[in-house]
DRENVO-785845 format. One record per residue (C-alpha): residue number from 1; chain; x, y, z. Coordinates in Angstrom, 3 decimals. Example, Ala and Ser with C-alpha at 12.3 -4.5 7.8 and 13.67 -1.06 7.14 Angstrom:
[pator 1, 'A', [12.300, -4.500, 7.800]]
[pator 2, 'A', [13.670, -1.060, 7.140]]
//
This chain:
[pator 1, 'A', [-21.659, -58.070, 1.351]]
[pator 2, 'A', [-22.787, -55.832, -1.561]]
[pator 3, 'A', [-25.176, -54.171, 0.850]]
[pator 4, 'A', [-22.348, -53.349, 3.261]]
[pator 5, 'A', [-20.292, -51.890, 0.409]]
[pator 6, 'A', [-23.270, -49.817, -0.713]]
[pator 7, 'A', [-23.806, -48.510, 2.800]]
[pator 8, 'A', [-20.136, -47.684, 3.141]]
[pator 9, 'A', [-20.175, -45.898, -0.220]]
[pator 10, 'A', [-23.244, -43.961, 0.803]]
[pator 11, 'A', [-21.636, -43.055, 4.124]]
[pator 12, 'A', [-18.541, -41.868, 2.299]]
[pator 13, 'A', [-20.575, -39.676, -0.016]]
[pator 14, 'A', [-22.478, -38.260, 2.939]]
[pator 15, 'A', [-19.220, -37.511, 4.742]]
[pator 16, 'A', [-17.778, -35.747, 1.699]]
[pator 17, 'A', [-20.975, -33.743, 1.291]]
[pator 18, 'A', [-20.965, -32.776, 4.956]]
[pator 19, 'A', [-17.318, -31.734, 4.750]]
[pator 20, 'A', [-17.995, -29.680, 1.625]]
[pator 21, 'A', [-20.947, -27.987, 3.343]]
[pator 22, 'A', [-18.851, -27.221, 6.417]]
[pator 23, 'A', [-16.146, -25.670, 4.246]]
[pator 24, 'A', [-18.752, -23.612, 2.398]]
[pator 25, 'A', [-20.302, -22.307, 5.620]]
[pator 26, 'A', [-17.102, -21.757, 7.602]]
[pator 27, 'A', [-14.520, -19.400, 6.045]]
[pator 28, 'A', [-12.075, -20.303, 8.808]]
[pator 29, 'A', [-12.240, -23.967, 7.798]]
[pator 30, 'A', [-11.658, -23.048, 4.162]]
[pator 31, 'A', [-8.642, -21.011, 5.197]]
[pator 32, 'A', [-7.300, -23.870, 7.322]]
[pator 33, 'A', [-7.710, -26.246, 4.390]]
[pator 34, 'A', [-5.781, -23.917, 2.055]]
[pator 35, 'A', [-3.020, -23.519, 4.653]]
[pator 36, 'A', [-2.710, -27.294, 5.083]]
[pator 37, 'A', [-2.681, -27.869, 1.319]]
[pator 38, 'A', [0.165, -25.361, 0.886]]
[pator 39, 'A', [2.185, -26.281, 3.983]]
[pator 40, 'A', [5.896, -25.875, 3.134]]
[pator 41, 'A', [6.677, -29.268, 4.649]]
[pator 42, 'A', [4.894, -30.807, 1.666]]
[pator 43, 'A', [7.313, -29.142, -0.750]]
[pator 44, 'A', [10.500, -30.824, -1.993]]
[pator 45, 'A', [13.553, -30.521, 0.240]]
[pator 46, 'A', [16.455, -28.534, -1.153]]
[pator 47, 'A', [19.293, -30.926, -1.987]]
[pator 48, 'A', [21.982, -28.955, -0.140]]
[pator 49, 'A', [19.896, -28.265, 2.979]]
[pator 50, 'A', [16.748, -30.240, 3.828]]
[pator 51, 'A', [15.612, -27.471, 6.169]]
[pator 52, 'A', [14.747, -25.489, 3.031]]
[pator 53, 'A', [11.509, -26.533, 1.291]]
[pator 54, 'A', [10.810, -24.929, -2.044]]
[pator 55, 'A', [8.594, -24.768, -5.077]]
[pator 56, 'A', [10.603, -26.020, -8.076]]
[pator 57, 'A', [10.379, -22.657, -9.834]]
[pator 58, 'A', [12.013, -21.062, -6.778]]
[pator 59, 'A', [15.177, -23.161, -6.878]]
[pator 60, 'A', [17.505, -20.169, -7.318]]
[pator 61, 'A', [15.865, -18.411, -4.373]]
[pator 62, 'A', [16.116, -21.598, -2.316]]
[pator 63, 'A', [19.848, -21.721, -3.057]]
[pator 64, 'A', [20.271, -18.098, -1.916]]
[pator 65, 'A', [18.271, -18.814, 1.233]]
[pator 66, 'A', [20.288, -21.945, 1.984]]
[pator 67, 'A', [23.507, -19.937, 1.739]]
[pator 68, 'A', [22.202, -17.449, 4.316]]
[pator 69, 'A', [20.576, -19.955, 6.664]]
[pator 70, 'A', [23.536, -21.157, 8.816]]
[pator 71, 'A', [24.585, -17.626, 9.783]]
[pator 72, 'A', [20.979, -16.619, 10.427]]
[pator 73, 'A', [20.445, -19.618, 12.720]]
[pator 74, 'A', [23.628, -18.845, 14.649]]
[pator 75, 'A', [22.581, -15.201, 14.987]]
[pator 76, 'A', [19.152, -16.068, 16.401]]
[pator 77, 'A', [20.499, -18.719, 18.763]]
[pator 78, 'A', [22.976, -16.182, 20.147]]
[pator 79, 'A', [20.277, -13.546, 20.621]]
[pator 80, 'A', [17.797, -15.974, 22.213]]
[pator 81, 'A', [20.415, -17.690, 24.326]]
[pator 82, 'A', [19.838, -21.295, 23.301]]
[pator 83, 'A', [19.626, -23.596, 20.293]]
[pator 84, 'A', [16.460, -24.208, 18.284]]
[pator 85, 'A', [14.171, -26.837, 19.774]]
[pator 86, 'A', [14.249, -28.624, 16.407]]
[pator 87, 'A', [15.739, -27.822, 13.012]]
[pator 88, 'A', [13.742, -24.926, 11.523]]
[pator 89, 'A', [11.765, -25.293, 8.318]]
[pator 90, 'A', [11.884, -22.488, 5.763]]
[pator 91, 'A', [9.435, -22.503, 2.864]]
[pator 92, 'A', [10.436, -20.695, -0.337]]
[pator 93, 'A', [7.604, -19.953, -2.750]]
[pator 94, 'A', [7.591, -19.024, -6.428]]
[pator 95, 'A', [3.807, -18.588, -6.667]]
[pator 96, 'A', [2.286, -15.568, -4.961]]
[pator 97, 'A', [-1.052, -17.360, -4.984]]
[pator 98, 'A', [0.280, -20.445, -3.219]]
[pator 99, 'A', [2.226, -18.308, -0.766]]
[pator 100, 'A', [-0.881, -16.260, 0.010]]
[pator 101, 'A', [-2.786, -19.470, 0.735]]
[pator 102, 'A', [0.021, -20.910, 2.843]]
[pator 103, 'A', [0.553, -17.836, 5.009]]
[pator 104, 'A', [-2.887, -18.182, 6.571]]
[pator 105, 'A', [-4.025, -14.676, 5.702]]
[pator 106, 'A', [-4.647, -14.988, 2.000]]
[pator 107, 'A', [-2.389, -11.968, 1.475]]
[pator 108, 'A', [0.518, -12.472, -0.946]]
[pator 109, 'A', [1.774, -8.940, -0.273]]
[pator 110, 'A', [3.298, -9.836, 3.120]]
[pator 111, 'A', [7.024, -10.451, 2.638]]
[pator 112, 'A', [7.233, -13.328, 5.134]]
[pator 113, 'A', [5.344, -14.940, 7.961]]
[pator 114, 'A', [5.812, -17.729, 10.487]]
[pator 115, 'A', [3.008, -20.260, 10.450]]
[pator 116, 'A', [2.770, -23.483, 12.449]]
[pator 117, 'A', [6.438, -23.319, 13.373]]
[pator 118, 'A', [7.750, -22.750, 9.833]]
[pator 119, 'A', [9.059, -19.584, 8.176]]
[pator 120, 'A', [7.360, -18.830, 4.853]]
[pator 121, 'A', [9.100, -16.504, 2.398]]
[pator 122, 'A', [7.291, -14.600, -0.318]]
[pator 123, 'A', [8.629, -14.622, -3.903]]
[pator 124, 'A', [9.271, -10.885, -3.522]]
[pator 125, 'A', [12.281, -11.614, -1.289]]
[pator 126, 'A', [14.196, -12.990, -4.261]]
[pator 127, 'A', [12.716, -10.400, -6.578]]
[pator 128, 'A', [11.748, -6.822, -5.940]]
[pator 129, 'A', [12.776, -6.944, -2.252]]
[pator 130, 'A', [15.912, -9.072, -2.581]]
[pator 131, 'A', [17.846, -6.678, -0.343]]
[pator 132, 'A', [15.548, -7.655, 2.554]]
[pator 133, 'A', [16.050, -11.428, 2.305]]
[pator 134, 'A', [18.847, -11.751, 4.878]]
[pator 135, 'A', [17.173, -9.603, 7.542]]
[pator 136, 'A', [13.665, -10.947, 7.046]]
[pator 137, 'A', [14.909, -14.553, 7.129]]
[pator 138, 'A', [16.544, -13.928, 10.511]]
[pator 139, 'A', [13.433, -12.079, 11.736]]
[pator 140, 'A', [11.177, -15.035, 10.929]]
[pator 141, 'A', [13.636, -17.480, 12.466]]
[pator 142, 'A', [13.268, -15.586, 15.745]]
[pator 143, 'A', [9.542, -16.365, 15.648]]
[pator 144, 'A', [10.265, -19.994, 14.739]]
[pator 145, 'A', [12.704, -20.285, 17.646]]
[pator 146, 'A', [10.260, -18.934, 20.220]]
[pator 147, 'A', [7.307, -20.979, 18.966]]
[pator 148, 'A', [9.423, -24.117, 18.734]]
[pator 149, 'A', [10.006, -24.226, 22.477]]
[pator 150, 'A', [6.499, -23.213, 23.568]]
[pator 151, 'A', [4.026, -25.981, 24.488]]
[pator 152, 'A', [1.054, -26.337, 22.161]]
[pator 153, 'A', [-1.758, -24.049, 23.262]]
[pator 154, 'A', [0.422, -21.934, 25.566]]
[pator 155, 'A', [-0.580, -18.259, 25.877]]
[pator 156, 'A', [1.045, -15.961, 23.356]]
[pator 157, 'A', [3.210, -12.996, 24.232]]
[pator 158, 'A', [1.889, -9.680, 22.915]]
[pator 159, 'A', [2.739, -8.749, 19.358]]
[pator 160, 'A', [4.891, -5.773, 20.336]]
[pator 161, 'A', [7.219, -8.130, 22.228]]
[pator 162, 'A', [7.458, -10.929, 19.661]]
[pator 163, 'A', [7.995, -8.479, 16.798]]
[pator 164, 'A', [10.360, -6.343, 18.854]]
[pator 165, 'A', [12.339, -9.451, 19.777]]
[pator 166, 'A', [12.541, -10.491, 16.126]]
[pator 167, 'A', [13.669, -7.017, 15.009]]
[pator 168, 'A', [16.281, -6.861, 17.760]]
[pator 169, 'A', [17.572, -10.400, 17.157]]
[pator 170, 'A', [17.793, -9.880, 13.378]]
[pator 171, 'A', [19.513, -6.487, 13.626]]
[pator 172, 'A', [16.591, -4.640, 12.104]]
[pator 173, 'A', [14.918, -7.245, 9.909]]
[pator 174, 'A', [11.291, -6.243, 9.333]]
[pator 175, 'A', [11.954, -2.569, 10.133]]
[pator 176, 'A', [14.000, -1.699, 7.057]]
[pator 177, 'A', [13.858, 1.910, 5.968]]
[pator 178, 'A', [13.292, 3.205, 9.505]]
[pator 179, 'A', [16.574, 3.914, 11.257]]
[pator 180, 'A', [17.094, 3.928, 14.995]]
[pator 181, 'A', [17.598, 7.691, 14.728]]
[pator 182, 'A', [14.282, 8.112, 12.871]]
[pator 183, 'A', [12.440, 6.012, 15.460]]
[pator 184, 'A', [14.092, 7.894, 18.338]]
[pator 185, 'A', [13.018, 11.228, 16.879]]
[pator 186, 'A', [9.481, 9.907, 16.488]]
[pator 187, 'A', [9.512, 8.982, 20.187]]
[pator 188, 'A', [10.685, 12.490, 21.082]]
[pator 189, 'A', [7.924, 13.972, 18.933]]
[pator 190, 'A', [5.264, 11.877, 20.669]]
[pator 191, 'A', [4.731, 9.317, 17.883]]
[pator 192, 'A', [5.219, 6.363, 20.208]]
[pator 193, 'A', [4.015, 2.821, 19.679]]
[pator 194, 'A', [1.369, 1.635, 22.132]]
[pator 195, 'A', [2.243, -1.513, 24.085]]
[pator 196, 'A', [-1.125, -3.193, 23.965]]
[pator 197, 'A', [-1.936, -6.851, 24.549]]
[pator 198, 'A', [-2.848, -8.019, 21.038]]
[pator 199, 'A', [-1.340, -11.442, 20.527]]
[pator 200, 'A', [-1.760, -12.283, 16.866]]
[pator 201, 'A', [-0.515, -10.931, 13.602]]
[pator 202, 'A', [-2.153, -7.650, 12.705]]
[pator 203, 'A', [0.182, -5.730, 10.452]]
[pator 204, 'A', [-1.788, -2.509, 10.798]]
[pator 205, 'A', [-2.733, -3.115, 14.403]]
[pator 206, 'A', [0.117, -1.716, 16.479]]
[pator 207, 'A', [-1.118, 1.762, 17.300]]
[pator 208, 'A', [0.594, 4.998, 18.276]]
[pator 209, 'A', [-0.080, 7.571, 20.969]]
[pator 210, 'A', [-0.173, 10.122, 18.147]]
[pator 211, 'A', [-0.523, 9.098, 14.525]]
[pator 212, 'A', [2.836, 9.680, 12.785]]
[pator 213, 'A', [2.903, 11.984, 9.760]]
[pator 214, 'A', [2.642, 10.306, 6.395]]
[pator 215, 'A', [5.779, 9.754, 4.341]]
[pator 216, 'A', [4.694, 10.154, 0.687]]
[pator 217, 'A', [7.446, 7.745, -0.423]]
[pator 218, 'A', [5.883, 4.859, 1.522]]
[pator 219, 'A', [2.427, 3.398, 1.702]]
[pator 220, 'A', [0.736, 4.051, 5.037]]
[pator 221, 'A', [0.730, 0.401, 6.148]]
[pator 222, 'A', [4.440, -0.112, 5.470]]
[pator 223, 'A', [5.368, 3.127, 7.190]]
[pator 224, 'A', [3.335, 2.459, 10.340]]
[pator 225, 'A', [4.385, -1.172, 10.629]]
[pator 226, 'A', [8.102, -0.559, 10.271]]
[pator 227, 'A', [8.134, 2.410, 12.624]]
[pator 228, 'A', [6.195, 0.412, 15.214]]
[pator 229, 'A', [8.483, -2.603, 14.794]]
[pator 230, 'A', [11.616, -0.473, 15.049]]
[pator 231, 'A', [10.457, 1.188, 18.271]]
[pator 232, 'A', [9.439, -2.168, 19.740]]
[pator 233, 'A', [12.824, -3.610, 18.745]]
[pator 234, 'A', [14.632, -0.710, 20.407]]
[pator 235, 'A', [12.672, -1.243, 23.607]]
[pator 236, 'A', [13.332, -4.994, 23.653]]
[pator 237, 'A', [17.025, -4.317, 23.024]]
[pator 238, 'A', [17.037, -1.806, 25.886]]
[pator 239, 'A', [15.462, -4.377, 28.202]]
[pator 240, 'A', [18.140, -6.885, 27.258]]
[pator 241, 'A', [21.000, -4.433, 27.854]]
[pator 242, 'A', [19.455, -3.127, 31.088]]
[pator 243, 'A', [19.316, -6.559, 32.708]]
[pator 244, 'A', [20.563, -9.504, 30.614]]
[pator 245, 'A', [19.725, -12.045, 33.325]]
[pator 246, 'A', [16.145, -10.797, 33.662]]
[pator 247, 'A', [15.756, -10.840, 29.892]]
[pator 248, 'A', [16.942, -14.443, 29.693]]
[pator 249, 'A', [14.621, -15.363, 32.568]]
[pator 250, 'A', [11.684, -13.872, 30.665]]
[pator 251, 'A', [12.510, -15.786, 27.484]]
[pator 252, 'A', [12.826, -19.089, 29.346]]
[pator 253, 'A', [9.469, -18.463, 31.064]]
[pator 254, 'A', [7.756, -17.738, 27.742]]
[pator 255, 'A', [9.349, -20.805, 26.170]]
[pator 256, 'A', [7.977, -22.860, 29.062]]
[pator 257, 'A', [4.464, -21.623, 28.226]]
[pator 258, 'A', [3.975, -19.177, 31.093]]
[pator 259, 'A', [1.850, -16.033, 30.583]]
[pator 260, 'A', [3.648, -12.873, 29.543]]
[pator 261, 'A', [2.519, -10.309, 32.141]]
[pator 262, 'A', [3.411, -12.226, 35.321]]
[pator 263, 'A', [6.594, -13.551, 33.702]]
[pator 264, 'A', [7.703, -10.035, 32.784]]
[pator 265, 'A', [7.087, -8.668, 36.273]]
[pator 266, 'A', [8.777, -11.658, 37.900]]
[pator 267, 'A', [11.866, -11.128, 35.738]]
[pator 268, 'A', [12.164, -7.333, 35.823]]
[pator 269, 'A', [10.348, -6.406, 39.048]]
[pator 270, 'A', [8.119, -3.959, 37.135]]
[pator 271, 'A', [5.540, -4.313, 34.401]]
[pator 272, 'A', [6.187, -3.511, 30.754]]
[pator 273, 'A', [4.321, -0.164, 30.658]]
[pator 274, 'A', [6.335, 1.080, 33.645]]
[pator 275, 'A', [9.628, 0.188, 31.986]]
[pator 276, 'A', [8.416, 1.627, 28.671]]
[pator 277, 'A', [7.996, 4.988, 30.427]]
[pator 278, 'A', [11.565, 4.691, 31.753]]
[pator 279, 'A', [12.779, 3.871, 28.238]]
[pator 280, 'A', [10.943, 6.851, 26.734]]
[pator 281, 'A', [12.333, 9.146, 29.433]]
[pator 282, 'A', [15.883, 8.412, 28.282]]
[pator 283, 'A', [15.127, 10.223, 25.038]]
[pator 284, 'A', [13.734, 13.235, 26.864]]
[pator 285, 'A', [16.878, 13.395, 29.040]]
[pator 286, 'A', [19.059, 13.262, 25.947]]
[pator 287, 'A', [17.091, 16.167, 24.510]]
[pator 288, 'A', [17.627, 18.163, 27.700]]
[pator 289, 'A', [21.340, 17.372, 27.701]]
[pator 290, 'A', [21.652, 18.501, 24.071]]
//
């Protein structure tokens, strides 16, 4: 018996050593471990609303978030055309370090992110960027709603669509500081977002046909991201108004796990780049009329 215990102990030590070596050699595994350790579902549930999980030092922010949550859920369900697949989880963090680990990118400067079906809110949303809390909460809930219905491992829609959907559904959340008029003028001037096929979060990744001029009041990343998100949101909103039934058909197809390109064409009868050109042409016509 002692020999079996010794062997088991030795096996356990070997397993721990192997796991430690794997974490040391694989940055992606280290990141996954940090994300799992800081998953918001491991945080205490807020007493007034168990959908809110919070770090104890963020109790006041959790209370503010809980007060906004019912209206935000109703807003997103109306925009998406159905209820959430399951009650959403919203994580509220007091520690920038823990939030940066939980968001999967190690970047505490991102105001919010959806990870593994939960919305994670940075401490800045109850601090320096408190005025963004309502819009950003709704924006992230749009992501939670879409991911909640999709089967595990289903192909992702391109980032321009998911972010545009979230901006549209949240009435501008995530695109603050860039008005519809500003984004429309940028389209007229040729500073148009490119509808590429990237499918994962890349906050600097959405490109433009021509690089927009720099606003000295904003950092370059914030300016580019919010202009790109606003234009994408305008396009998604235009698609919805142009053919509500086709738009709903597309959402249901994506929620069922079908690929974006064929689902888009099946719903609208044209591909996204073709309809983007039609959308852009409406601004040129308005210019001509004026």
